[in-house]
N, C-alpha and C positions, 0 to 999 in steps of 0.2 A: 929215751926218745919215744918209746911206745906209749908211755903214760901221757906225754904231751899230745901226741897224735890223737889219743882217745878223748882227751878233753876237748880238742878242736872239733871233733866229729859229733859230740853229744849235742842234741838239739836244744837242751835247756841250759847251755853254758854261754857266758860272755866273759871277755877279758876286761877287768876293771883296774883302773889306776888308783882310784880313791872314792870314798863316799864321805860326806860331811854335811853338817847343817850350818847355814849362814843366812844372812839377808841377801835376797836376790839383788844383784848390783846393777842389772841392766834391763832395758826394754819394758814390757807391759806391766810387769808386777814388781818393779823396782821397790825395794824396801820391805818386801814380804818375807817372813821366815820360810826357808825353802830347804828341802833335802836335795843335795846334788849327787848325781851319779855320773862319775867321769869315766868314760870308756877309753881304752888304750888304742892307740894307733891313729895315724892321719896321713893321707897321701899328699898333702900340701906342706909347703915350708914357707909360710908367710914371714916376711922380715920383721914384723912387729909381734910375732907370736909370744904369748906369755905363759904358755903351758907346754913348752917343748918337752918337759919331763914326762908327758903322757904319750910321746911318740912310741916308746918301747917299754918293755918290762910288763908290769901289771900282774894280776892274779886271776886265774880262772874261777868264776863264781857261778853258782846255779841261780836261776830265777827265784827259786824258793828262798835262798839265803838273802838275796838282795831285797826281796819284798819284805822279809822278816826284819831286816835292818831298818828299812824305811819306816815300817810300822813302829819300831821302837823309838825312832826320832820324834814322833808325836806331832808332825806337821801335816798340813793338807796339800801343800804345793810341792811338786817334784820337778826338778830340771835335769834332763839327760843331756850331757855335754861331752866334750872330748878335749884334745884330739878332735877327730871327726867321727861322731858316733855311728853315722850311717855307713861307715866303712866296714862295720861288722853287720852283716845282713840280719843277724838275729836281734839286732836292736829293735826292729819292727815288732817282734813278738814281745819284747820287754815293754815297749811303749803301750801296746794293747793291754798287757797284763796290768800295768799301772793304772790305766784308765778304767779297766774292769773292776779294780780294787777301790775305785771311787776318788782317786786323787785328781787334782788339777795339774795337768802335765804339760810341760813345755820342752821343746827340743831346740838346742842350739846347734846349727849346722852351717858348714862353710859355704853352701850354695853351689858347690861343685858336684854334689850328688843328687840323684833324682829323688824328689820328695813325694812323688805321686802315690806311693803305697803307704805313706805314714797315716796312721789312724786319724780320722777326721776330727776326733775329739781333742787331739794334741794341738797346742799352740806352737806353730813352727816359726822360730826366729832365724831368718835366713840372711846370711852375710852376702853382700856383693863386694867382691874383692876389687879394691882400687889399684891403680898402677904402683903406688907406694908399697903395696904388699908383696910385689914381685910375682903374684899369682893371678893377675887379672884375666889372663887367657883361659883360666879354668872355670870362669863363671858359666853356669848352666842357665842360660836365659829362659829356657822353657819353663823353669820353676815359677817365674813371675805370673804366668797365666793360671797357675794352680793355687795361688794364694787366696785366702778368704779374710773376712773382717777381723777374725780373732788371731791372725798371724801378725808378723812384723818383719820389716826389712832393716838391716843394719849396714852402714858403711863406716869403716874406720878411716879417718882422714889424717894423713901424715904431714901434709904441707899444702901450699896454695895450688900446686899442680893437681893434686888429688881432689881438692875442693872444686876446681873448675871442671875437672873430668866428671865429677859427681853432679854438678849443676847442669852440665850438658846432658847427662844421662836422664835427668828428670824431665828435660824438655822433649826428648826424642824417644824415650821408651814408653811402652803402653802404661796407662794408668794402673796402679795396683790398689786394691780396696782396703789396705791396712796401713797403719802408721809406718813412717820411714824415719829412722834415727840416724843422725850424723854424730859420730863419736870421735873426739880427738885422740890420736894415738898417744898413749900414756908416755910422757917423757920426751915426745917429739914435737907436739904442737900444743901451745897454751890454749886452754879451753876458752879464755877470754877472746883470743884471736878468732877462733872458729865462730864464736857467738856473734862477733862483730860482722863477719862475712855473711852469716845467715841473715842477720838483721838488715844489712845493706841491700841484699838482693831479695828480701822478703820471701825466702824459700819456704815452701809448705812442708817443712820437716821439723822434727824435734831434736834439740840438742840433748845428747846423752852423756852424762858423766858416770864413770864406773864407781858406784857408791862404795863397793867393798874396798877399792883401792884408796879412796878418800879416807876411809875409816882405818884400814889396816895395812896400807901400802902393798908390798909384793908378798905378804905372808901367804904361804901355801895353805890351802884348806879353809880359807876365809872368804 
């Protein structure tokens, strides 16, 4: 137990579930070869979550070892994800270190955590949780005012109720200066159906399909 406590207290350590290289499957750089750093832990329990294996477990890793592994991957884009990466406060230091090393860095976050302290060089992909997630009350609306043009907002749509909720949100929430993606919940809502709804209402959003799932299904680390 003493060894575990020591790892937690070290300022250069984070708990990781996995690292891997794949094509980015979502948002602004979809299709780009990317190194993924998946941090362990998440305070949310969304009904459609596809990375529940990252809630617990993991391995303590130093920033030095993570940066070394990313360098060995030989790509220029890095995505820090989870779980909820910002649930580990030292994630902020890792993001800065990756930017300082010259990588193009993105952060996938649930939208329930404060993004104000995230390095301005990072592209923040912020979820807004719909009712179908079971976690809509966790949305931190203050984050919307912090977004910039190189960020993105993502909403996972599970059904017509979610869609109408999201459509209403677009009408009444402040304008955000970045792209907004509507993504059909994999296995719950046919992409063609969501596409038809978006077209019928002429919504100013982008339909997002999870490229990695189209290519490799639910395979972990892809």
